[in-house]
SENUPA-64598 format. One record per residue: residue in one letter; x, y, z of N, C-alpha, C in turn. Coordinates in steps of 0.001 Angstrom, whole numbers, plus 524288, in hexadecimal, padded with zeros to 5 digits. Atoms other than C-alpha are relative to their C-alpha. Layout:
BEGIN
("A", (X, Y, Z), (X, Y, Z), (X, Y, Z))
...
This chain:
BEGIN
("M", (8033C, 7FB54, 80000), (80000, 80000, 80000), (80369, 804EE, 80000))
("K", (7FC7C, 7FB85, 7FFA7), (80B21, 80920, 80355), (80295, 8010D, 7FAB1))
("N", (7FDA1, 7FF5B, 8052B), (81191, 80695, 7F61D), (7FC27, 8022E, 7FC0A))
("L", (80408, 7FE10, 8038D), (804C6, 80953, 7EF10), (7FF45, 805E3, 800AD))
("I", (800A5, 7FA5D, 7FEF1), (80343, 81693, 7F59B), (804D4, 802F7, 7FE26))
("T", (7FB2F, 7FD75, 801B7), (8117F, 819F3, 7F30D), (8003A, 80052, 7FA0B))
("G", (8001A, 7FFFF, 805B1), (81013, 81624, 7E4BD), (7FC2A, 803F6, 7FDD9))
("F", (803EC, 7FC2F, 801B2), (803BA, 81E43, 7E354), (80201, 80591, 800BA))
("I", (7FDD7, 7FAC6, 7FF06), (80A60, 82A26, 7E96E), (8044E, 80139, 7FC11))
("A", (7FBD5, 7FF2A, 803D0), (81614, 82851, 7E072), (7FDC0, 80139, 7FAA1))
("V", (8027B, 7FEFF, 8050F), (80D38, 827E9, 7D47E), (7FDA8, 80579, 7FFE4))
("V", (80262, 7FAC7, 7FFC4), (805ED, 8342C, 7D8CB), (80431, 80436, 7FFB6))
("V", (7FBCB, 7FC23, 8000E), (8128F, 83B97, 7DB5A), (80290, 8003A, 7FA9B))
("S", (7FD8E, 7FFF7, 8052C), (8186D, 8375D, 7CE56), (7FC74, 80277, 7FBE7))
("L", (8039A, 7FD82, 803B4), (80C38, 83B5C, 7C6C2), (7FFD4, 805E8, 800D0))
("F", (7FFDF, 7FA66, 7FEDC), (80C60, 8488C, 7CD99), (80501, 80267, 7FDD3))
("T", (7FB02, 7FE02, 801E9), (81AC1, 84A4B, 7CA32), (8000B, 80059, 7FA0B))
("I", (8001C, 7FFFF, 805BC), (818C8, 846A5, 7BBF3), (7FC66, 80442, 7FDEE))
("S", (80395, 7FBF1, 801D8), (80D11, 84FAA, 7BA7E), (8023A, 80570, 800F8))
("L", (7FD92, 7FAF5, 7FEEA), (81461, 85AE8, 7C0EF), (80450, 80121, 7FC08))
("A", (7FBE3, 7FF4B, 803E9), (81FE4, 858D0, 7B7C5), (7FDAB, 80147, 7FAA1))
("A", (80280, 7FEEF, 80507), (816B7, 858B7, 7AC05), (7FDF9, 80599, 7FFC8))
("V", (801FE, 7FAA0, 7FFDB), (8106A, 86584, 7B030), (80484, 803DD, 7FFA4))
("M", (7FB7B, 7FC83, 80045), (81DAB, 86BDA, 7B269), (80259, 80003, 7FA89))
("G", (7FDFE, 80055, 8054F), (8225B, 866FF, 7A536), (7FC9D, 802FB, 7FC27))
("L", (80390, 7FD17, 8035F), (8164B, 86CA7, 79EC7), (800E1, 805DB, 80082))
("F", (7FF07, 7FA69, 7FF3A), (818C1, 87A03, 7A4D5), (80538, 801AB, 7FDA8))
("I", (7FAE6, 7FEB0, 80237), (82708, 879C5, 7A0D7), (7FFB3, 80018, 7FA07))
("A", (80097, 8001E, 805B2), (8234C, 8760C, 792E5), (7FD14, 804D6, 7FE0B))
("I", (802ED, 7FB4F, 80188), (81966, 88123, 79227), (80376, 804D3, 80066))
("A", (7FC78, 7FB88, 7FF5D), (82374, 88ACB, 7975D), (80411, 8001C, 7FBA7))
("A", (7FC1C, 80034, 80430), (82D54, 8862F, 78D39), (7FD9F, 801BD, 7FAD2))
("V", (80292, 7FE75, 804E2), (82398, 887DA, 78213), (7FEF4, 805DB, 7FFF7))
("I", (80118, 7FA63, 7FFB4), (81FF3, 8957F, 786CC), (80505, 8032C, 7FF6F))
("S", (7FB36, 7FCDF, 7FFF6), (82E06, 89A0A, 788AB), (80363, 7FF3E, 7FB25))
("K", (7FCB1, 8010C, 80490), (8339C, 89463, 77C00), (80086, 804A8, 7FC51))
("P", (7FF54, 7FB8E, 80394), (83097, 8A04A, 77348), (80376, 80448, 80247))
("F", (7FCD0, 7FBEA, 7FD8B), (836D0, 8A99E, 77D14), (805C3, 7FE7A, 7FFFA))
("I", (7FAA0, 801D7, 80004), (84310, 8A156, 77E20), (80241, 8002B, 7FA82))
("M", (7FE20, 7FFEB, 80567), (8441B, 8A001, 76F5D), (80127, 80599, 7FE41))
("K", (7FF1F, 7FA89, 8015C), (842E1, 8AED2, 76DEC), (8051A, 801FB, 8025B))
("K", (7FB34, 7FE4C, 7FD6E), (84DB1, 8B141, 777CF), (804CA, 7FD7B, 7FD88))
("M", (7FB91, 802A1, 80277), (85676, 8A724, 77168), (80137, 80264, 7FAAA))
("A", (7FF27, 7FD93, 8051C), (85484, 8AD4C, 763F8), (80293, 80553, 8009F))
("K", (7FDBD, 7FADE, 7FF07), (8579F, 8BAC3, 7696A), (805B8, 7FF77, 80195))
("H", (7FA9F, 800D6, 7FE44), (863D5, 8B5AB, 77026), (80369, 7FE28, 7FB7D))
("R", (7FD0A, 801F9, 80476), (86817, 8AE89, 763D5), (80165, 80479, 7FC48))
("Q", (7FEF1, 7FB8E, 80375), (866D3, 8BB0B, 75BCA), (8043C, 8037F, 80255))
("E", (7FC0E, 7FCBD, 7FD77), (86EA9, 8C2D6, 765BC), (80551, 7FD62, 7FFD8))
("H", (7FB0C, 802D1, 80010), (8790A, 8B850, 7662A), (80270, 80020, 7FA90))
("M", (7FDF2, 7FFDB, 80559), (87A5A, 8B7F2, 75763), (8022D, 80567, 7FEB4))
("R", (7FE43, 7FAAB, 800F8), (87B89, 8C6BA, 756ED), (80528, 8010E, 802CD))
("S", (7FB50, 7FED7, 7FCFB), (885C4, 8C76B, 761AA), (8048D, 7FC82, 7FE69))
("E", (7FBD4, 80395, 80184), (88D68, 8BBAB, 75CAB), (80305, 80215, 7FB53))
("S", (7FD57, 7FE06, 804A7), (8905B, 8C1E1, 74F8A), (802D6, 8051B, 80124))
("A", (7FDAC, 7FAF0, 7FEDF), (893D2, 8CEF5, 755B0), (804DF, 7FF84, 80361))
("T", (7FB9E, 8006E, 7FC66), (89DDF, 8C9BD, 75F58), (80460, 7FC81, 7FDF4))
("T", (7FBD1, 80331, 80234), (8A696, 8C225, 75615), (80501, 8032E, 7FFE9))
("I", (7FAFB, 7FD48, 7FFC4), (8B4C0, 8C5C9, 7585C), (803C8, 7FD3A, 7FC54))
("D", (7FC23, 80234, 8038E), (8BE87, 8C3BC, 74D6E), (80565, 800EE, 8024F))
("G", (7FAB6, 7FF57, 7FDF6), (8CC8C, 8C17A, 7514C), (8032E, 7FB1B, 7FF2D))
("E", (7FC84, 8046E, 8008D), (8D7C8, 8B823, 7524D), (7FE68, 7FBAF, 803BB))
("Y", (80125, 80493, 7FCCD), (8D660, 8AA91, 757B3), (8051F, 7FDF6, 8023D))
("Q", (7FB57, 80212, 7FD7C), (8E026, 8A5B1, 76190), (7FE7C, 7FAF9, 802BF))
("D", (80129, 80507, 7FDAD), (8E01D, 8975C, 76554), (801F1, 7FFEF, 805AD))
("V", (7FE8F, 80010, 7FA7F), (8E007, 89613, 7742C), (7FFEA, 7FA89, 80253))
("T", (7FFEE, 80552, 7FDF4), (8DF84, 88752, 77532), (80584, 7FE95, 8019F))
("P", (7FABA, 80165, 7FE34), (8EAE3, 8816E, 77CCA), (802D6, 7FC9C, 7FBFF))
("Q", (7FCC7, 802EB, 803BF), (8F5D2, 87C4A, 77437), (80305, 7FBC7, 802E3))
("R", (7FD26, 80449, 7FD7F), (8FC31, 86F29, 7773F), (8055A, 7FF87, 7FDC6))
């Protein structure tokens, strides 16, 4: 009888845990879908700024090998 009650409690707790995880996963998925356009916009803006600054900061000069010689 004691094992039956313990098994029933374990099943109830596990079902509660699984349902709570499913609800949390649903909220996280909804938040990801909502925030995706904003993140993509920021990434595009950052990419444009990086491309602009990358071409402007190129330094031409001599190359000196600094690797240790054996």
